[in-house]
C-alpha positions as CSV (number, residue, x, y, z in Angstrom):
1,X,0.0,0.0,0.1
2,X,1.4,3.3,-1.0
3,X,1.3,6.5,1.1
4,X,-1.4,8.3,-0.9
5,X,-3.9,5.5,-0.5
6,X,-3.2,5.4,3.1
7,X,-3.9,9.0,3.6
8,X,-7.1,8.6,1.6
9,X,-8.4,5.8,3.7
10,X,-7.5,7.7,6.9
11,X,-9.4,10.7,5.8
12,X,-12.4,8.7,4.8
13,X,-12.7,7.0,8.2
14,X,-12.3,10.4,9.9
15,X,-15.2,11.8,7.8
16,X,-17.5,9.0,8.4
17,X,-17.1,9.1,12.3
18,X,-17.3,12.9,12.7
19,X,-20.5,14.8,12.9
20,X,-21.8,16.2,9.6
21,X,-19.4,14.1,7.6
22,X,-20.3,11.7,4.8
23,X,-20.8,8.1,5.0
24,X,-23.3,5.3,4.3
25,X,-26.2,5.4,6.7
26,X,-27.9,2.0,6.8
27,X,-30.9,3.1,9.0
28,X,-33.9,2.9,6.6
29,X,-36.2,5.1,8.7
30,X,-33.7,7.9,9.1
31,X,-32.8,8.1,5.4
32,X,-36.3,8.5,4.2
33,X,-36.0,5.6,1.7
34,X,-39.5,4.4,2.6
35,X,-41.0,7.9,1.9
36,X,-39.1,8.1,-1.5
37,X,-40.4,4.6,-2.4
38,X,-44.0,5.5,-1.6
39,X,-43.6,8.6,-3.6
40,X,-42.3,6.8,-6.6
41,X,-45.0,4.0,-6.4
42,X,-47.6,6.7,-6.2
43,X,-46.3,8.5,-9.1
44,X,-46.0,5.5,-11.3
45,X,-49.4,4.1,-10.2
46,X,-51.4,7.3,-10.6
47,X,-49.5,9.1,-13.3
48,X,-48.8,6.0,-15.4
49,X,-51.9,6.4,-17.7
50,X,-51.6,10.1,-18.3
51,X,-47.8,9.7,-18.8
52,X,-48.4,6.8,-21.2
53,X,-51.1,8.7,-23.1
54,X,-48.8,11.8,-23.4
55,X,-45.9,9.7,-24.5
56,X,-48.1,7.7,-27.0
57,X,-49.4,10.9,-28.4
58,X,-45.9,12.3,-28.8
59,X,-44.8,9.1,-30.4
60,X,-47.8,9.2,-32.8
61,X,-47.1,12.8,-33.5
62,X,-43.5,12.1,-34.2
63,X,-44.5,9.1,-36.4
64,X,-46.9,11.3,-38.3
65,X,-44.3,14.0,-38.8
66,X,-41.8,11.3,-40.0
67,X,-44.4,9.8,-42.3
68,X,-45.3,13.3,-43.7
69,X,-41.7,14.0,-44.2
70,X,-41.2,10.7,-46.0
71,X,-44.3,11.4,-48.3
72,X,-42.9,14.9,-49.1
73,X,-39.6,13.2,-49.8
74,X,-41.3,10.8,-52.2
75,X,-43.2,13.6,-53.9
76,X,-40.0,15.6,-54.2
77,X,-38.3,12.6,-55.8
78,X,-41.2,12.3,-58.3
79,X,-41.1,16.0,-59.1
80,X,-37.4,15.7,-59.6
81,X,-37.7,12.7,-61.9
82,X,-40.5,14.6,-63.8
83,X,-38.2,17.7,-64.0
84,X,-35.3,15.6,-65.3
85,X,-37.6,14.0,-67.8
86,X,-38.9,17.4,-69.0
87,X,-35.2,18.7,-69.1
88,X,-34.2,15.7,-71.3
89,X,-37.2,16.3,-73.6
90,X,-36.3,20.0,-73.7
91,X,-32.7,19.0,-74.7
92,X,-34.1,16.8,-77.4
93,X,-36.1,19.8,-78.7
94,X,-33.3,22.3,-78.2
95,X,-30.5,20.4,-79.7
96,X,-31.8,20.5,-83.3
97,X,-32.7,24.1,-82.8
98,X,-29.1,24.8,-81.6
99,X,-27.6,22.9,-84.5
100,X,-29.9,24.8,-87.0
101,X,-28.8,28.1,-85.3
102,X,-25.2,27.2,-85.6
103,X,-25.6,26.2,-89.3
104,X,-27.5,29.4,-90.0
105,X,-24.7,31.5,-88.3
106,X,-22.2,29.6,-90.4
107,X,-24.2,30.2,-93.6
108,X,-24.6,33.9,-92.8
109,X,-20.9,34.1,-92.0
110,X,-19.9,32.5,-95.3
111,X,-22.4,34.7,-97.2
112,X,-21.0,37.8,-95.5
113,X,-17.4,36.7,-96.4
114,X,-18.4,35.8,-99.9
115,X,-20.2,39.2,-100.4
116,X,-17.2,40.9,-98.9
117,X,-14.9,39.3,-101.3
118,X,-17.2,40.1,-104.2
119,X,-17.3,43.8,-103.0
120,X,-13.5,43.9,-102.7
121,X,-13.2,42.4,-106.2
122,X,-15.7,44.9,-107.6
123,X,-13.9,47.8,-106.0
124,X,-10.6,46.5,-107.3
125,X,-12.0,46.1,-110.8
126,X,-13.5,49.6,-110.7
127,X,-10.2,50.9,-109.5
128,X,-8.3,49.1,-112.3
129,X,-10.8,50.4,-114.9
130,X,-10.5,53.9,-113.5
131,X,-6.7,53.7,-113.6
132,X,-6.8,52.4,-117.2
133,X,-9.2,55.1,-118.2
134,X,-6.9,57.8,-116.7
135,X,-3.9,56.2,-118.2
136,X,-5.6,56.3,-121.7
137,X,-6.7,59.9,-121.1
138,X,-3.2,60.9,-120.0
139,X,-1.8,59.1,-123.1
140,X,-4.2,61.1,-125.4
141,X,-3.4,64.3,-123.7
142,X,0.4,63.6,-124.1
143,X,-0.2,62.6,-127.7
144,X,-2.2,65.7,-128.5
145,X,0.3,67.8,-126.7
146,X,3.2,66.3,-128.7
147,X,1.3,66.7,-132.0
148,X,0.5,70.3,-131.2
149,X,4.2,70.9,-130.3
150,X,5.4,69.1,-133.5
151,X,2.9,71.1,-135.6
152,X,4.1,74.4,-134.0
153,X,7.7,73.4,-134.6
154,X,7.0,72.5,-138.2
155,X,5.1,75.6,-138.7
156,X,7.8,77.7,-137.2
157,X,10.5,75.9,-139.3
158,X,8.3,76.3,-142.4
159,X,7.9,80.0,-141.8
160,X,11.6,80.6,-141.3
161,X,13.0,78.0,-143.8
162,X,10.5,78.5,-146.8
163,X,11.2,81.1,-149.1
164,X,8.6,82.9,-151.1
165,X,9.4,80.9,-154.1
166,X,9.1,77.5,-152.3
167,X,5.7,78.7,-150.9
168,X,4.4,79.3,-154.5
169,X,5.6,76.0,-155.7
170,X,3.7,74.2,-152.8
171,X,0.6,76.2,-153.5
172,X,0.7,75.4,-157.2
173,X,1.2,71.7,-156.6
174,X,-1.7,71.7,-154.2
175,X,-3.9,73.4,-156.8
176,X,-2.9,71.1,-159.5
177,X,-3.8,68.2,-157.3
178,X,-7.1,69.6,-156.5
179,X,-7.7,70.3,-160.2
180,X,-6.9,66.7,-161.1
181,X,-9.3,65.4,-158.5
182,X,-12.3,67.1,-159.9
């Protein structure tokens, strides 16, 4: 036996022998055990039926609540199944619509691209025609300018180089040609 357990037993014996201490009292009349037994017997005898009825009522209420919750759960499962069924049917309807919409978008996109290419080609062709037209116009202007310059040069040379006698010969030759034509 160790020292701590010795002290504990010594303190326990001192408490049980002193006044106001604690200990086990084996005197039935002094401890009021009979009164407590009568009280418990009376409570269980007289209050058994109301307590049983109350507990039964609570049990039935709890069972009804549980049963109602189970019914609501089943209804919720049915509604969920119906909603899932409707969702799958909706997907069956929406899938072709989505595919058609995608195809329409692709057709419109291709049409816009094709029209854009045609417009670009048309603009490029118009620009080429305009450039060609401007080129021809410029060539004509240059040609007429060169011809005018040449004529002016020839005229000025003729005026300076031709003598009176040469001019008369040219006029006579021209008249004789005109006379032979008639």
